N, CA, C and O atoms as a GROMACS GRO file, in nm:
protein
  628
    1MET      N    1  11.019   8.990  10.232
    1MET     CA    2  11.012   8.799  10.274
    1MET      C    3  11.023   8.702  10.175
    1MET      O    4  10.994   8.721  10.057
    2THR      N    5  11.053   8.628  10.208
    2THR     CA    6  11.115   8.482  10.093
    2THR      C    7  11.019   8.371  10.162
    2THR      O    8  11.016   8.260  10.108
    3TYR      N    9  10.951   8.389  10.263
    3TYR     CA   10  10.866   8.260  10.322
    3TYR      C   11  10.735   8.215  10.252
    3TYR      O   12  10.642   8.254  10.323
    4THR      N   13  10.686   8.148  10.141
    4THR     CA   14  10.600   8.076  10.123
    4THR      C   15  10.522   7.981  10.179
    4THR      O   16  10.579   7.876  10.208
    5PRO      N   17  10.360   7.994  10.211
    5PRO     CA   18  10.307   7.911  10.263
    5PRO      C   19  10.315   7.757  10.201
    5PRO      O   20  10.391   7.742  10.105
    6THR      N   21  10.255   7.662  10.242
    6THR     CA   22  10.276   7.545  10.090
    6THR      C   23  10.095   7.537  10.060
    6THR      O   24   9.994   7.583  10.113
    7THR      N   25  10.135   7.431   9.918
    7THR     CA   26  10.024   7.455   9.864
    7THR      C   27   9.881   7.388   9.919
    7THR      O   28   9.774   7.427   9.871
    8GLN      N   29   9.884   7.287  10.021
    8GLN     CA   30   9.824   7.267  10.109
    8GLN      C   31   9.730   7.358  10.170
    8GLN      O   32   9.607   7.346  10.174
    9GLN      N   33   9.841   7.499  10.241
    9GLN     CA   34   9.761   7.551  10.349
    9GLN      C   35   9.684   7.675  10.220
    9GLN      O   36   9.566   7.707  10.236
   10LEU      N   37   9.765   7.734  10.100
   10LEU     CA   38   9.714   7.805  10.047
   10LEU      C   39   9.542   7.760   9.936
   10LEU      O   40   9.473   7.840   9.873
   11ARG      N   41   9.525   7.619   9.951
   11ARG     CA   42   9.472   7.544   9.897
   11ARG      C   43   9.363   7.619   9.781
   11ARG      O   44   9.245   7.654   9.790
   12GLY      N   45   9.478   7.624   9.656
   12GLY     CA   46   9.461   7.699   9.572
   12GLY      C   47   9.422   7.862   9.529
   12GLY      O   48   9.376   7.881   9.417
   13LEU      N   49   9.437   7.942   9.594
   13LEU     CA   50   9.480   8.062   9.599
   13LEU      C   51   9.579   8.144   9.583
   13LEU      O   52   9.686   8.097   9.619
   14PRO      N   53   9.584   8.258   9.539
   14PRO     CA   54   9.758   8.272   9.553
   14PRO      C   55   9.762   8.336   9.642
   14PRO      O   56   9.665   8.404   9.675
   15VAL      N   57   9.921   8.333   9.734
   15VAL     CA   58   9.968   8.369   9.852
   15VAL      C   59   9.916   8.536   9.900
   15VAL      O   60   9.868   8.566  10.009
   16GLU      N   61   9.939   8.622   9.791
   16GLU     CA   62   9.842   8.728   9.820
   16GLU      C   63   9.724   8.804   9.828
   16GLU      O   64   9.707   8.923   9.855
   17VAL      N   65   9.628   8.695   9.794
   17VAL     CA   66   9.518   8.664   9.821
   17VAL      C   67   9.500   8.596   9.978
   17VAL      O   68   9.410   8.631  10.054
   18ALA      N   69   9.573   8.522  10.002
   18ALA     CA   70   9.502   8.427  10.116
   18ALA      C   71   9.598   8.477  10.253
   18ALA      O   72   9.574   8.450  10.370
   19GLU      N   73   9.698   8.548  10.206
   19GLU     CA   74   9.747   8.658  10.315
   19GLU      C   75   9.661   8.756  10.387
   19GLU      O   76   9.692   8.792  10.501
   20CYS      N   77   9.541   8.809  10.320
   20CYS     CA   78   9.483   8.908  10.323
   20CYS      C   79   9.387   8.856  10.459
   20CYS      O   80   9.348   8.938  10.543
   21TYR      N   81   9.346   8.672  10.471
   21TYR     CA   82   9.226   8.645  10.580
   21TYR      C   83   9.331   8.680  10.734
   21TYR      O   84   9.451   8.673  10.760
   22GLY      N   85   9.205   8.719  10.812
   22GLY     CA   86   9.272   8.747  10.943
   22GLY      C   87   9.379   8.873  10.968
   22GLY      O   88   9.442   8.900  11.070
   23LYS      N   89   9.376   8.928  10.859
   23LYS     CA   90   9.495   9.021  10.903
   23LYS      C   91   9.386   9.151  11.014
   23LYS      O   92   9.272   9.153  11.061
   24PRO      N   93   9.506   9.242  11.011
   24PRO     CA   94   9.391   9.376  11.078
   24PRO      C   95   9.327   9.457  10.985
   24PRO      O   96   9.354   9.460  10.865
   25HIS      N   97   9.250   9.516  11.035
   25HIS     CA   98   9.121   9.610  11.010
   25HIS      C   99   9.207   9.745  10.970
   25HIS      O  100   9.293   9.804  11.036
   26ILE      N  101   9.154   9.775  10.842
   26ILE     CA  102   9.173   9.957  10.887
   26ILE      C  103   9.069  10.060  10.868
   26ILE      O  104   9.023  10.100  10.761
   27ARG      N  105   9.030  10.112  11.024
   27ARG     CA  106   8.961  10.204  11.047
   27ARG      C  107   8.803  10.123  11.040
   27ARG      O  108   8.701  10.192  11.049
   28ALA      N  109   8.796   9.988  11.026
   28ALA     CA  110   8.650   9.913  11.038
   28ALA      C  111   8.656   9.806  11.087
   28ALA      O  112   8.772   9.769  11.108
   29HIS      N  113   8.551   9.715  11.126
   29HIS     CA  114   8.543   9.577  11.218
   29HIS      C  115   8.418   9.526  11.158
   29HIS      O  116   8.337   9.586  11.088
   30TYR      N  117   8.419   9.399  11.201
   30TYR     CA  118   8.350   9.320  11.255
   30TYR      C  119   8.243   9.342  11.365
   30TYR      O  120   8.270   9.353  11.485
   31ASP      N  121   8.107   9.348  11.308
   31ASP     CA  122   8.008   9.411  11.435
   31ASP      C  123   7.909   9.280  11.449
   31ASP      O  124   7.792   9.280  11.489
   32GLY      N  125   8.003   9.150  11.399
   32GLY     CA  126   7.894   9.015  11.446
   32GLY      C  127   7.983   8.919  11.398
   32GLY      O  128   8.102   8.934  11.368
   33ALA      N  129   7.909   8.809  11.393
   33ALA     CA  130   7.981   8.671  11.316
   33ALA      C  131   7.995   8.659  11.133
   33ALA      O  132   8.086   8.610  11.066
   34GLY      N  133   7.840   8.736  11.082
   34GLY     CA  134   7.868   8.706  10.998
   34GLY      C  135   8.022   8.817  10.889
   34GLY      O  136   8.115   8.889  10.925
   35VAL      N  137   7.979   8.780  10.783
   35VAL     CA  138   8.118   8.883  10.658
   35VAL      C  139   8.069   8.991  10.657
   35VAL      O  140   8.137   9.092  10.676
   36LYS      N  141   7.904   8.992  10.630
   36LYS     CA  142   7.828   9.156  10.626
   36LYS      C  143   7.840   9.153  10.690
   36LYS      O  144   7.960   9.134  10.670
   37SER      N  145   7.829   9.153  10.852
   37SER     CA  146   7.876   9.223  10.945
   37SER      C  147   7.940   9.348  10.974
   37SER      O  148   7.918   9.395  11.085
   38HIS      N  149   8.026   9.422  10.886
   38HIS     CA  150   8.097   9.487  10.877
   38HIS      C  151   8.056   9.649  10.930
   38HIS      O  152   7.949   9.699  10.896
   39LYS      N  153   8.145   9.716  11.009
   39LYS     CA  154   8.108   9.868  11.062
   39LYS      C  155   8.238   9.938  11.015
   39LYS      O  156   8.350   9.887  11.023
   40LEU      N  157   8.213  10.048  10.971
   40LEU     CA  158   8.307  10.182  11.030
   40LEU      C  159   8.348  10.187  11.140
   40LEU      O  160   8.276  10.141  11.229
   41ASP      N  161   8.422  10.221  11.160
   41ASP     CA  162   8.517  10.293  11.310
   41ASP      C  163   8.441  10.410  11.319
   41ASP      O  164   8.387  10.437  11.212
   42GLU      N  165   8.419  10.490  11.410
   42GLU     CA  166   8.308  10.583  11.425
   42GLU      C  167   8.466  10.708  11.358
   42GLU      O  168   8.585  10.678  11.360
   43GLY      N  169   8.421  10.803  11.323
   43GLY     CA  170   8.474  10.908  11.265
   43GLY      C  171   8.595  10.826  11.153
   43GLY      O  172   8.701  10.888  11.157
   44ALA      N  173   8.598  10.757  11.098
   44ALA     CA  174   8.683  10.658  11.002
   44ALA      C  175   8.710  10.762  10.923
   44ALA      O  176   8.633  10.856  10.906
   45THR      N  177   8.827  10.749  10.867
   45THR     CA  178   8.917  10.827  10.723
   45THR      C  179   8.960  10.710  10.613
   45THR      O  180   9.016  10.600  10.626
   46CYS      N  181   8.901  10.794  10.478
   46CYS     CA  182   8.982  10.677  10.408
   46CYS      C  183   9.108  10.584  10.454
   46CYS      O  184   9.164  10.590  10.564
   47ALA      N  185   9.131  10.523  10.376
   47ALA     CA  186   9.255  10.435  10.414
   47ALA      C  187   9.340  10.443  10.317
   47ALA      O  188   9.450  10.388  10.312
   48THR      N  189   9.285  10.521  10.227
   48THR     CA  190   9.385  10.575  10.072
   48THR      C  191   9.384  10.737  10.060
   48THR      O  192   9.478  10.774   9.990
   49CYS      N  193   9.324  10.816  10.095
   49CYS     CA  194   9.319  10.956  10.126
   49CYS      C  195   9.247  11.020  10.229
   49CYS      O  196   9.193  10.947  10.313
   50PRO      N  197   9.234  11.161  10.241
   50PRO     CA  198   9.235  11.197  10.363
   50PRO      C  199   9.070  11.174  10.398
   50PRO      O  200   9.030  11.124  10.503
   51ARG      N  201   8.964  11.229  10.265
   51ARG     CA  202   8.811  11.198  10.309
   51ARG      C  203   8.767  11.095  10.395
   51ARG      O  204   8.808  10.979  10.402
   52LEU      N  205   8.658  11.165  10.473
   52LEU     CA  206   8.585  11.063  10.533
   52LEU      C  207   8.525  10.921  10.472
   52LEU      O  208   8.460  10.897  10.370
   53ALA      N  209   8.572  10.841  10.576
   53ALA     CA  210   8.478  10.713  10.497
   53ALA      C  211   8.330  10.702  10.486
   53ALA      O  212   8.249  10.781  10.534
   54THR      N  213   8.302  10.593  10.416
   54THR     CA  214   8.161  10.600  10.349
   54THR      C  215   8.109  10.470  10.351
   54THR      O  216   7.994  10.454  10.392
   55ASN      N  217   8.169  10.384  10.318
   55ASN     CA  218   8.181  10.258  10.300
   55ASN      C  219   8.316  10.160  10.379
   55ASN      O  220   8.415  10.194  10.443
   56VAL      N  221   8.260  10.024  10.338
   56VAL     CA  222   8.387   9.945  10.376
   56VAL      C  223   8.398   9.795  10.297
   56VAL      O  224   8.317   9.704  10.278
   57HIS      N  225   8.574   9.822  10.255
   57HIS     CA  226   8.616   9.732  10.156
   57HIS      C  227   8.654   9.601  10.234
   57HIS      O  228   8.698   9.610  10.348
   58HIS      N  229   8.633   9.457  10.163
   58HIS     CA  230   8.675   9.361  10.187
   58HIS      C  231   8.804   9.319  10.157
   58HIS      O  232   8.838   9.312  10.039
   59CYS      N  233   8.872   9.293  10.236
   59CYS     CA  234   9.040   9.276  10.109
   59CYS      C  235   9.082   9.098  10.170
   59CYS      O  236   9.106   9.083  10.290
   60PRO      N  237   9.083   9.019  10.106
   60PRO     CA  238   9.007   9.025   9.959
   60PRO      C  239   8.873   9.031   9.937
   60PRO      O  240   8.798   8.999  10.028
   61PRO      N  241   8.822   9.072   9.812
   61PRO     CA  242   8.661   9.119   9.814
   61PRO      C  243   8.621   8.926   9.817
   61PRO      O  244   8.690   8.831   9.780
   62ILE      N  245   8.473   8.933   9.884
   62ILE     CA  246   8.388   8.836   9.935
   62ILE      C  247   8.400   8.752   9.798
   62ILE      O  248   8.411   8.629   9.804
   63SER      N  249   8.397   8.809   9.693
   63SER     CA  250   8.390   8.720   9.563
   63SER      C  251   8.518   8.612   9.562
   63SER      O  252   8.527   8.539   9.464
   64LYS      N  253   8.567   8.605   9.615
   64LYS     CA  254   8.726   8.535   9.640
   64LYS      C  255   8.720   8.419   9.731
   64LYS      O  256   8.770   8.308   9.718
   65GLY      N  257   8.640   8.473   9.835
   65GLY     CA  258   8.585   8.352   9.935
   65GLY      C  259   8.530   8.442  10.054
   65GLY      O  260   8.590   8.544  10.086
   66LYS      N  261   8.389   8.393  10.132
   66LYS     CA  262   8.389   8.484  10.272
   66LYS      C  263   8.510   8.468  10.364
   66LYS      O  264   8.576   8.552  10.425
   67THR      N  265   8.519   8.324  10.353
   67THR     CA  266   8.692   8.298  10.480
   67THR      C  267   8.735   8.161  10.406
   67THR      O  268   8.715   8.084  10.312
   68PHE      N  269   8.794   8.182  10.494
   68PHE     CA  270   8.950   8.109  10.450
   68PHE      C  271   8.990   8.016  10.569
   68PHE      O  272   9.006   8.069  10.678
   69LEU      N  273   9.009   7.866  10.554
   69LEU     CA  274   8.990   7.796  10.610
   69LEU      C  275   9.185   7.753  10.670
   69LEU      O  276   9.243   7.671  10.599
   70LEU      N  277   9.240   7.794  10.754
   70LEU     CA  278   9.376   7.787  10.791
   70LEU      C  279   9.405   7.662  10.876
   70LEU      O  280   9.411   7.668  10.999
   71ARG      N  281   9.417   7.586  10.828
   71ARG     CA  282   9.487   7.434  10.858
   71ARG      C  283   9.606   7.451  10.915
   71ARG      O  284   9.677   7.539  10.868
   72SER      N  285   9.665   7.353  11.054
   72SER     CA  286   9.833   7.440  11.066
   72SER      C  287   9.828   7.327  11.169
   72SER      O  288   9.720   7.284  11.211
   73GLU      N  289   9.948   7.278  11.209
   73GLU     CA  290   9.959   7.199  11.362
   73GLU      C  291   9.933   7.258  11.422
   73GLU      O  292   9.825   7.199  11.433
   74TRP      N  293   9.922   7.344  11.496
   74TRP     CA  294   9.835   7.459  11.617
   74TRP      C  295   9.639   7.464  11.580
   74TRP      O  296   9.548   7.521  11.641
   75GLY      N  297   9.637   7.364  11.440
   75GLY     CA  298   9.462   7.373  11.480
   75GLY      C  299   9.453   7.451  11.355
   75GLY      O  300   9.538   7.525  11.305
   76ALA      N  301   9.277   7.405  11.294
   76ALA     CA  302   9.239   7.526  11.231
   76ALA      C  303   9.136   7.654  11.244
   76ALA      O  304   9.034   7.679  11.307
   77PHE      N  305   9.209   7.712  11.159
   77PHE     CA  306   9.144   7.848  11.199
   77PHE      C  307   9.086   7.919  11.083
   77PHE      O  308   9.150   7.939  10.980
   78ASP      N  309   8.875   7.982  11.118
   78ASP     CA  310   8.817   7.997  11.042
   78ASP      C  311   8.851   8.167  10.994
   78ASP      O  312   8.798   8.260  11.056
   79LEU      N  313   8.928   8.187  10.901
   79LEU     CA  314   8.960   8.305  10.841
   79LEU      C  315   8.861   8.443  10.782
   79LEU      O  316   8.850   8.447  10.659
   80LYS      N  317   8.800   8.538  10.851
   80LYS     CA  318   8.733   8.618  10.738
   80LYS      C  319   8.824   8.791  10.639
   80LYS      O  320   8.933   8.844  10.662
   81PRO      N  321   8.771   8.808  10.587
   81PRO     CA  322   8.867   8.900  10.490
   81PRO      C  323   8.910   9.003  10.573
   81PRO      O  324   8.835   9.018  10.669
   82ALA      N  325   9.029   9.099  10.570
   82ALA     CA  326   9.014   9.242  10.646
   82ALA      C  327   8.940   9.350  10.587
   82ALA      O  328   8.905   9.386  10.474
   83LEU      N  329   8.931   9.385  10.696
   83LEU     CA  330   8.820   9.516  10.613
   83LEU      C  331   8.876   9.691  10.643
   83LEU      O  332   8.900   9.748  10.749
   84PHE      N  333   8.883   9.742  10.496
   84PHE     CA  334   8.986   9.894  10.503
   84PHE      C  335   8.796   9.999  10.452
   84PHE      O  336   8.703   9.980  10.374
   85ALA      N  337   8.850  10.136  10.592
   85ALA     CA  338   8.766  10.223  10.519
   85ALA      C  339   8.798  10.274  10.446
   85ALA      O  340   8.919  10.294  10.443
   86LEU      N  341   8.692  10.342  10.314
   86LEU     CA  342   8.729  10.412  10.216
   86LEU      C  343   8.610  10.469  10.203
   86LEU      O  344   8.503  10.449  10.260
   87CYS      N  345   8.657  10.572  10.088
   87CYS     CA  346   8.538  10.669  10.098
   87CYS      C  347   8.476  10.633   9.942
   87CYS      O  348   8.548  10.570   9.865
   88GLY      N  349   8.380  10.663   9.914
   88GLY     CA  350   8.272  10.614   9.782
   88GLY      C  351   8.237  10.493   9.789
   88GLY      O  352   8.243  10.438   9.898
   89SER      N  353   8.192  10.422   9.675
   89SER     CA  354   8.078  10.291   9.716
   89SER      C  355   8.176  10.196   9.632
   89SER      O  356   8.290  10.242   9.629
   90GLY      N  357   8.161  10.082   9.566
   90GLY     CA  358   8.224   9.980   9.464
   90GLY      C  359   8.206  10.083   9.307
   90GLY      O  360   8.271  10.038   9.213
   91THR      N  361   8.164  10.150   9.292
   91THR     CA  362   8.158  10.231   9.187
   91THR      C  363   8.207  10.386   9.156
   91THR      O  364   8.225  10.450   9.052
   92THR      N  365   8.224  10.419   9.317
   92THR     CA  366   8.281  10.562   9.332
   92THR      C  367   8.426  10.612   9.378
   92THR      O  368   8.520  10.540   9.342
   93GLY      N  369   8.445  10.685   9.428
   93GLY     CA  370   8.564  10.680   9.502
   93GLY      C  371   8.665  10.627   9.509
   93GLY      O  372   8.719  10.594   9.403
   94CYS      N  373   8.738  10.595   9.649
   94CYS     CA  374   8.868  10.494   9.650
   94CYS      C  375   8.803  10.372   9.666
   94CYS      O  376   8.886  10.291   9.705
   95HIS      N  377   8.692  10.319   9.653
   95HIS     CA  378   8.645  10.202   9.689
   95HIS      C  379   8.640  10.123   9.536
   95HIS      O  380   8.675  10.010   9.505
   96ASN      N  381   8.566  10.260   9.435
   96ASN     CA  382   8.578  10.209   9.316
   96ASN      C  383   8.754  10.164   9.274
   96ASN      O  384   8.764  10.066   9.201
   97GLY      N  385   8.872  10.228   9.314
   97GLY     CA  386   8.954  10.231   9.315
   97GLY      C  387   9.046  10.041   9.352
   97GLY      O  388   9.157  10.022   9.304
   98PHE      N  389   9.004   9.971   9.403
   98PHE     CA  390   9.003   9.883   9.443
   98PHE      C  391   8.933   9.802   9.350
   98PHE      O  392   9.001   9.726   9.281
   99HIS      N  393   8.770   9.805   9.333
   99HIS     CA  394   8.710   9.678   9.238
   99HIS      C  395   8.712   9.772   9.101
   99HIS      O  396   8.827   9.768   9.057
  100GLY      N  397   8.665   9.817   9.056
  100GLY     CA  398   8.616   9.835   8.911
  100GLY      C  399   8.746   9.948   8.831
  100GLY      O  400   8.778   9.916   8.716
  101GLY      N  401   8.803  10.047   8.881
  101GLY     CA  402   8.890  10.122   8.843
  101GLY      C  403   9.062  10.007   8.847
  101GLY      O  404   9.143  10.007   8.754
  102ALA      N  405   9.076   9.930   8.968
  102ALA     CA  406   9.171   9.867   9.007
  102ALA      C  407   9.281   9.958   8.991
  102ALA      O  408   9.354   9.935   8.895
  103ARG      N  409   9.305  10.044   9.055
  103ARG     CA  410   9.366  10.182   9.087
  103ARG      C  411   9.443  10.098   9.214
  103ARG      O  412   9.561  10.065   9.214
  104PHE      N  413   9.371  10.081   9.292
  104PHE     CA  414   9.442  10.013   9.434
  104PHE      C  415   9.489   9.882   9.454
  104PHE      O  416   9.427   9.789   9.402
  105LYS      N  417   9.609   9.855   9.536
  105LYS     CA  418   9.595   9.711   9.539
  105LYS      C  419   9.667   9.708   9.658
  105LYS      O  420   9.754   9.795   9.669
  106ALA      N  421   9.648   9.609   9.774
  106ALA     CA  422   9.656   9.667   9.890
  106ALA      C  423   9.726   9.451   9.920
  106ALA      O  424   9.665   9.358   9.867
  107VAL      N  425   9.843   9.430  10.003
  107VAL     CA  426   9.916   9.345  10.006
  107VAL      C  427   9.942   9.341  10.178
  107VAL      O  428   9.950   9.443  10.246
  108TRP      N  429   9.952   9.237  10.218
  108TRP     CA  430   9.999   9.220  10.412
  108TRP      C  431  10.143   9.176  10.328
  108TRP      O  432  10.172   9.118  10.223
  109VAL      N  433  10.222   9.254  10.458
  109VAL     CA  434  10.362   9.200  10.443
  109VAL      C  435  10.426   9.191  10.564
  109VAL      O  436  10.433   9.287  10.641
  110TRP      N  437  10.477   9.079  10.588
  110TRP     CA  438  10.572   9.048  10.727
  110TRP      C  439  10.695   9.108  10.700
  110TRP      O  440  10.755   9.118  10.593
  111ASP      N  441  10.730   9.157  10.835
  111ASP     CA  442  10.802   9.220  10.887
  111ASP      C  443  10.968   9.106  10.869
  111ASP      O  444  11.083   9.145  10.846
  112THR      N  445  10.917   8.960  10.892
  112THR     CA  446  11.058   8.834  10.927
  112THR      C  447  10.981   8.730  10.860
  112THR      O  448  10.859   8.729  10.850
  113ASP      N  449  11.046   8.660  10.824
  113ASP     CA  450  11.000   8.523  10.754
  113ASP      C  451  10.946   8.448  10.862
  113ASP      O  452  10.865   8.362  10.827
  114GLU      N  453  10.975   8.461  11.025
  114GLU     CA  454  10.953   8.438  11.107
  114GLU      C  455  10.833   8.438  11.131
  114GLU      O  456  10.771   8.337  11.166
  115PHE      N  457  10.771   8.573  11.113
  115PHE     CA  458  10.645   8.630  11.183
  115PHE      C  459  10.548   8.509  11.052
  115PHE      O  460  10.461   8.425  11.075
  116ALA      N  461  10.600   8.544  10.949
  116ALA     CA  462  10.490   8.467  10.868
  116ALA      C  463  10.483   8.273  10.897
  116ALA      O  464  10.393   8.191  10.917
  117LYS      N  465  10.629   8.269  10.886
  117LYS     CA  466  10.621   8.113  11.013
  117LYS      C  467  10.499   8.077  11.093
  117LYS      O  468  10.404   8.005  11.058
  118ARG      N  469  10.522   8.151  11.226
  118ARG     CA  470  10.460   8.166  11.334
  118ARG      C  471  10.277   8.180  11.340
  118ARG      O  472  10.195   8.146  11.425
  119TRP      N  473  10.262   8.266  11.172
  119TRP     CA  474  10.139   8.287  11.172
  119TRP      C  475  10.117   8.167  11.066
  119TRP      O  476  10.000   8.142  11.093
  120TRP      N  477  10.142   8.102  10.991
  120TRP     CA  478  10.090   7.989  10.886
  120TRP      C  479  10.078   7.846  10.940
  120TRP      O  480  10.010   7.751  10.900
  121SER      N  481  10.181   7.860  11.063
  121SER     CA  482  10.178   7.750  11.125
  121SER      C  483  10.079   7.728  11.223
  121SER      O  484  10.055   7.626  11.288
  122GLY      N  485  10.020   7.854  11.223
  122GLY     CA  486   9.872   7.835  11.349
  122GLY      C  487   9.954   7.882  11.499
  122GLY      O  488   9.879   7.888  11.597
  123TRP      N  489  10.062   7.907  11.516
  123TRP     CA  490  10.157   7.950  11.633
  123TRP      C  491  10.054   8.076  11.696
  123TRP      O  492   9.971   8.081  11.788
  124LEU      N  493  10.099   8.161  11.609
  124LEU     CA  494  10.029   8.301  11.657
  124LEU      C  495   9.884   8.296  11.761
  124LEU      O  496   9.839   8.306  11.875
  125LEU      N  497   9.849   8.266  11.582
  125LEU     CA  498   9.683   8.214  11.639
  125LEU      C  499   9.612   8.136  11.767
  125LEU      O  500   9.512   8.176  11.828
  126SER      N  501   9.681   8.024  11.793
  126SER     CA  502   9.696   7.946  11.916
  126SER      C  503   9.762   8.037  12.000
  126SER      O  504   9.710   8.004  12.106
  127HIS      N  505   9.823   8.108  12.023
  127HIS     CA  506   9.897   8.151  12.181
  127HIS      C  507   9.852   8.288  12.167
  127HIS      O  508   9.942   8.372  12.157
  128GLY      N  509   9.730   8.328  12.163
  128GLY     CA  510   9.660   8.458  12.191
  128GLY      C  511   9.668   8.561  12.098
  128GLY      O  512   9.630   8.673  12.131
  129ILE      N  513   9.717   8.538  11.978
  129ILE     CA  514   9.681   8.660  11.844
  129ILE      C  515   9.538   8.652  11.797
  129ILE      O  516   9.518   8.588  11.694
  130GLU      N  517   9.430   8.713  11.864
  130GLU     CA  518   9.342   8.697  11.750
  130GLU      C  519   9.331   8.729  11.634
  130GLU      O  520   9.380   8.840  11.612
  131PRO      N  521   9.275   8.667  11.526
  131PRO     CA  522   9.242   8.715  11.353
  131PRO      C  523   9.214   8.873  11.429
  131PRO      O  524   9.177   8.893  11.545
  132HIS      N  525   9.244   8.976  11.319
  132HIS     CA  526   9.232   9.080  11.263
  132HIS      C  527   9.273   9.173  11.382
  132HIS      O  528   9.248   9.293  11.378
  133SER      N  529   9.352   9.100  11.515
  133SER     CA  530   9.454   9.199  11.587
  133SER      C  531   9.539   9.294  11.552
  133SER      O  532   9.641   9.269  11.488
  134GLU      N  533   9.497   9.442  11.602
  134GLU     CA  534   9.624   9.546  11.542
  134GLU      C  535   9.727   9.501  11.652
  134GLU      O  536   9.802   9.596  11.674
  135GLN      N  537   9.757   9.400  11.726
  135GLN     CA  538   9.871   9.343  11.749
  135GLN      C  539   9.986   9.293  11.654
  135GLN      O  540  10.108   9.283  11.665
  136LEU      N  541   9.864   9.257  11.522
  136LEU     CA  542  10.012   9.227  11.388
  136LEU      C  543  10.076   9.297  11.322
  136LEU      O  544  10.161   9.268  11.237
  137TYR      N  545  10.013   9.455  11.380
  137TYR     CA  546  10.091   9.565  11.306
  137TYR      C  547  10.226   9.575  11.360
  137TYR      O  548  10.315   9.642  11.307
  138ASP      N  549  10.243   9.491  11.490
  138ASP     CA  550  10.379   9.486  11.542
  138ASP      C  551  10.482   9.385  11.488
  138ASP      O  552  10.595   9.388  11.536
  139MET      N  553  10.448   9.290  11.388
  139MET     CA  554  10.518   9.181  11.287
  139MET      C  555  10.464   9.245  11.125
  139MET      O  556  10.539   9.232  11.028
  140GLY      N  557  10.375   9.290  11.116
  140GLY     CA  558  10.389   9.332  10.958
  140GLY      C  559  10.306   9.469  10.907
  140GLY      O  560  10.264   9.543  10.996
  141SER      N  561  10.292   9.489  10.829
  141SER     CA  562  10.196   9.596  10.749
  141SER      C  563  10.156   9.576  10.647
  141SER      O  564  10.226   9.503  10.577
  142TRP      N  565  10.042   9.623  10.598
  142TRP     CA  566   9.973   9.639  10.481
  142TRP      C  567  10.034   9.750  10.382
  142TRP      O  568  10.048   9.868  10.412
  143LYS      N  569  10.073   9.683  10.240
  143LYS     CA  570  10.154   9.774  10.188
  143LYS      C  571  10.037   9.835  10.051
  143LYS      O  572   9.943   9.760  10.023
  144ILE      N  573  10.047   9.922  10.000
  144ILE     CA  574   9.870   9.997   9.929
  144ILE      C  575   9.976  10.012   9.824
  144ILE      O  576  10.084  10.052   9.866
  145THR      N  577   9.968   9.991   9.713
  145THR     CA  578  10.031  10.082   9.568
  145THR      C  579   9.902  10.136   9.510
  145THR      O  580   9.794  10.077   9.516
  146ASP      N  581   9.927  10.266   9.449
  146ASP     CA  582   9.870  10.335   9.379
  146ASP      C  583   9.924  10.312   9.268
  146ASP      O  584  10.039  10.352   9.251
  147ARG      N  585   9.840  10.225   9.138
  147ARG     CA  586   9.869  10.235   9.004
  147ARG      C  587   9.877  10.336   8.920
  147ARG      O  588   9.933  10.339   8.810
  148ILE      N  589   9.782  10.467   9.010
  148ILE     CA  590   9.781  10.539   8.888
  148ILE      C  591   9.896  10.642   8.913
  148ILE      O  592   9.956  10.697   8.821
  149LEU      N  593   9.925  10.666   9.057
  149LEU     CA  594  10.030  10.780   9.054
  149LEU      C  595  10.164  10.690   9.060
  149LEU      O  596  10.265  10.757   9.084
  150GLY      N  597  10.184  10.551   9.041
  150GLY     CA  598  10.288  10.437   9.056
  150GLY      C  599  10.333  10.518   9.224
  150GLY      O  600  10.435  10.585   9.234
  151SER      N  601  10.271  10.503   9.299
  151SER     CA  602  10.369  10.530   9.467
  151SER      C  603  10.268  10.399   9.511
  151SER      O  604  10.168  10.337   9.473
  152ARG      N  605  10.371  10.406   9.619
  152ARG     CA  606  10.354  10.260   9.729
  152ARG      C  607  10.340  10.350   9.869
  152ARG      O  608  10.407  10.453   9.876
  153PHE      N  609  10.278  10.322   9.950
  153PHE     CA  610  10.276  10.371  10.095
  153PHE      C  611  10.251  10.236  10.175
  153PHE      O  612  10.248  10.128  10.115
  154GLU      N  613  10.233  10.246  10.314
  154GLU     CA  614  10.231  10.164  10.394
  154GLU      C  615  10.142  10.236  10.514
  154GLU      O  616  10.122  10.355  10.536
  155VAL      N  617  10.089  10.103  10.591
  155VAL     CA  618   9.948  10.136  10.685
  155VAL      C  619   9.963  10.057  10.771
  155VAL      O  620   9.904   9.949  10.769
  156ARG      N  621  10.036  10.086  10.855
  156ARG     CA  622  10.050  10.022  11.031
  156ARG      C  623   9.982  10.139  11.113
  156ARG      O  624  10.041  10.246  11.131
  157LEU      N  625   9.850  10.112  11.164
  157LEU     CA  626   9.766  10.181  11.306
  157LEU      C  627   9.890  10.144  11.417
  157LEU      O  628   9.877  10.175  11.536
   0.00000   0.00000   0.00000
């Protein structure tokens, strides 16, 4: 993808961080209005290994911001981080791989520049695509890189 949102839209965040807000979850969901109302989906397995998930990871971590306000020509949208079902905690298992060990890195990648433009213009969100909708998997995917194994895999549910 070559499309880059404007500096005003990014509001000081790197594009890779800002792109995570509002994107689809992986085997987890919000159970309320708050960013800490996260829950695992029933029977969820880890997004990066075959183990049973025990914890939920915010992508990006909530230390980067609990929400992101996307201001666009089609309106303003308050977006929460995507959620990933993972094994372990912030200091063990694959969850640690996203935090302390920095083993894993996840980025959202649009299939085309047109999909990215529609997201950043607010068109998708104002025309029936809810934040975190699984319909977004028809337009893009999560790319997760394992820095230890040197591999990269795609997640589309």
